[in-house]
N, C-alpha and C positions, 0 to 999 in steps of 0.2 A: 723808646719810652713814651713818646707822644701817642703811639697807637694803644699802649697799655692804659694810659690815662683816659683816652677817649672811650675805650672799651669799658673801663670801670664806671665812668660817668654815665654811659648808656645803660649799663647794668643796674645802677642805683635808680635811675629814672624809670626803669621798666618794672621794678619791684612794686607791686600794688600797695603794700603797706607803707613803703617809704614815701610814695607819692601821696597816699592818704594822710600820713602823719605830717606832711609838709616839709620833709627833710630837704635841705639844700646843701649841696656840696660846696664848701667854701675854699678848700685848698687840698691839693693832692700832688704827690710826687716823691720818688725815691723812698718808698716805704712809709710815708706819713700821709695822714688824711685828717681833715677837719670837716665835720658836718654839723649844721645847726638845725634845730627844730623849734618852731615858734610855739608859744603858749597857745593852747586851744582848749576851750571848755569841754570839748568832746573827749579830751584825753585825761580828764580829771578822774582820779581813783576814789577820792573821798569828797563828796559834795559839801560836807560841812567845813572842810579846810581849803578846798580848791587846789589841792596838791596834785600834780601830774602823777599818774599811776606808774608803778615800778615796771609794768609791762612796756609802756611807751619808752621809758628810760632804757630798758634792756634792748629793745628793738633798735634804738638810736645807736647804742654802743656796739651792738653786734654788726650793724651795717657799716659803721665807721671802721671797725677792726677789719672787716672784709675788704673795704676799700684800700686800707693801708697794705694789706697783703697783695691785692691785685696790682698795685702800682710799685711793688718792690722790684728792683732790677733783676733779681734772680728768678722771679715767678714768670713762667712762660704762658700763663693762661688764667683760667678762672680759679675759684676757691669755694670752699664750703666749711662751715663751722664744725669742728670736731668737739671742742670743749670751750666753754666760756664761763668764767667765774666772775660774778659781779658783787662787789662789796658796796652796800649803800651806806654812805657816811651821814647823810641827813636828808630831810625832805627838801625837795626843790621849793623855792619861794613861789607862792601862788602869783599868777599873772606874769611870770617871767619865762622866757624861752630858755632852751638848753643848747649848749655847744659841747661837742665831744671831739677830742683830738686823740688819734691812735698812732702808735709807732710799731711797725713790724721790725723787731730788733734781731731776729735770728731765723735763718731758713736752712732746713736740711733738704735731703732729696725728696721728701714727701710731706713735710710738716713745717709750717711757719708759726712763729711765736710772736704774740702781740701784747702790748700794754695800752690801756686807754684811761682817760679821765674825762668825766662830764662835769660841767660847771653851769650854773645859771648866771644871771646878770649880776648877782652879789658874789663876785668871783673871789671872795676871801677864803672860802673853804670849798672843796669839791663836793658835789652831790653824790658821786659814785666813782669808783675805780674798777677796772676790769683787767683780767689777764686771760689770754685764750690761746688755743691751738687751732690752726686752720689748715686745710689741705692746700697743696700747691701742685701745679701741673708743669711738666716740661722744664724743670729747674735748669737755669742757664749757668 
């Protein structure tokens, strides 16, 4: 398991957009991952409101879901996104970073299923939720 976590950590750090968006792996193990992304004016989608763009939110959620799959005990290797549905519940609060937590809740011979939630620092209501399907390699 330690090897899987280290592999996933290196994978996330090597993805240029993850690095450029400032993503930071906060927790990972047994099919769960948490990744944070700080607020950055470069990520704003609407200059009038200062709200982070949906594209940055989706990149964070996709990366976090992939990390959850990579550290699932049944996954023997890497992963790739097959399908990801994101429901945006509200705009992120301007000036606040985002944190996403993802759980890989089911793994078949070739597909892993994941759920995720993104929150800003006003954690009363989620910014977005996601469900997705990801490839798995060498299921154990």
